[in-house]
C-alpha positions as MATLAB code, in Angstrom:
seq = 'MTIKEAQQKVDEWIKTYGVRYFSELTNMAILTEEVGELARILARTYGDQSFKKTDLDRNLPDEMADVLWALICLANQTGVDLEKALEANLKKKTERDNERHKKNKKLH';
ca = [
      -4.833   -8.006   15.133;
      -2.070   -5.508   14.947;
      -3.029   -2.683   16.846;
      -3.550   -0.600   13.830;
      -6.018   -3.342   13.017;
      -7.753   -2.865   16.008;
      -8.122    0.763   15.674;
      -9.821    0.250   12.418;
     -12.043   -2.445   13.776;
     -13.083   -0.067   16.317;
     -13.740    2.755   14.003;
     -15.575    0.633   12.035;
     -17.792   -0.555   14.571;
     -18.235    2.634   15.972;
     -19.653    3.869   12.529;
     -21.577    0.864   11.745;
     -23.187    0.442   15.459;
     -22.578    3.341   17.417;
     -23.711    6.393   15.193;
     -20.851    8.607   16.320;
     -17.998    8.496   19.079;
     -19.183    9.681   22.547;
     -17.181   13.154   23.212;
     -13.579   12.915   24.031;
     -14.039   13.934   27.663;
     -17.255   11.454   27.691;
     -14.463    8.830   26.957;
     -11.877    9.819   29.102;
     -14.679    9.237   31.897;
     -15.592    6.015   30.392;
     -11.453    4.973   30.565;
     -11.367    6.150   34.033;
     -14.430    4.082   34.782;
     -13.385    0.951   33.207;
      -9.566    0.988   34.816;
     -11.586    1.395   38.179;
     -13.633   -2.173   37.626;
     -10.015   -3.610   36.115;
      -8.715   -2.166   39.619;
     -11.611   -4.031   41.507;
     -11.116   -7.143   40.164;
      -7.374   -6.925   40.626;
      -7.423   -5.834   43.958;
     -10.108   -8.740   45.045;
      -7.955  -11.609   42.832;
      -4.696  -10.709   44.122;
      -4.696   -7.986   46.444;
      -6.148   -8.256   50.242;
      -9.984   -7.344   49.609;
     -12.435  -10.246   49.144;
     -15.228  -10.752   46.879;
     -18.556   -9.237   47.117;
     -21.612  -11.245   45.621;
     -21.999   -8.231   42.706;
     -18.213   -8.704   42.237;
     -18.244  -12.822   41.177;
     -19.530  -12.296   37.791;
     -16.870   -9.861   36.888;
     -14.619  -11.195   34.085;
     -11.088  -10.173   34.086;
     -10.040  -10.479   30.176;
     -13.276   -8.830   29.168;
     -12.528   -5.951   31.732;
      -8.829   -5.415   30.015;
     -10.638   -5.426   26.830;
     -13.009   -2.560   27.824;
     -10.054   -0.586   29.094;
      -8.554   -1.268   25.824;
     -11.465   -0.297   23.854;
     -11.957    2.934   25.751;
      -8.133    3.576   24.752;
      -8.388    2.928   21.256;
     -11.765    5.117   21.006;
      -9.369    8.025   22.412;
      -6.888    7.226   20.024;
      -9.010    7.495   17.148;
     -10.462   10.560   18.118;
      -7.547   12.443   18.707;
      -5.471   11.022   15.870;
      -3.244    9.032   17.763;
      -1.267    6.041   16.139;
      -1.385    3.842   18.693;
       1.052    1.346   17.246;
       3.773    3.937   16.461;
       3.155    5.621   19.922;
       3.700    2.344   21.310;
       7.112    1.684   19.359;
       8.305    5.455   20.065;
       7.353    4.385   23.830;
       9.297    1.308   24.184;
      12.310    2.872   22.359;
      12.105    5.777   24.811;
      11.866    3.340   27.831;
      14.978    1.123   26.339;
      16.965    4.371   26.224;
      16.122    5.728   29.239;
      15.955    2.630   31.341;
      18.258   -0.120   29.770;
      20.391   -0.488   32.814;
      17.948    1.365   35.632;
      15.780   -2.016   36.585;
      18.629   -4.360   36.287;
      20.679   -2.081   38.889;
      17.306   -1.987   41.364;
      18.042   -4.169   43.958;
      14.292   -4.148   45.023;
      13.831   -6.337   41.964;
      16.382   -9.122   42.566;
];
């Protein structure tokens, strides 16, 4: 599925099952919450924290999808074509950083 198709599928789902989008500020809060849930799993899986019993049923791919869902909702609400935005962002990063990381001794 392309990013454009993902945006269309989320929009169709919202219109079919969700009645309407939550407000942009609510969706921003939801995105922040979902990023926190993702961070919790990563901190416990790859970081120094141990899992609590309440964390054991968490699913990394599902939490990443929740973050993506919330971001797509915000993009749809604000008229952002994420596919075009990502292409432009990659171009910007390539032009700006094409040698920067190769020269970073910390990365070698």
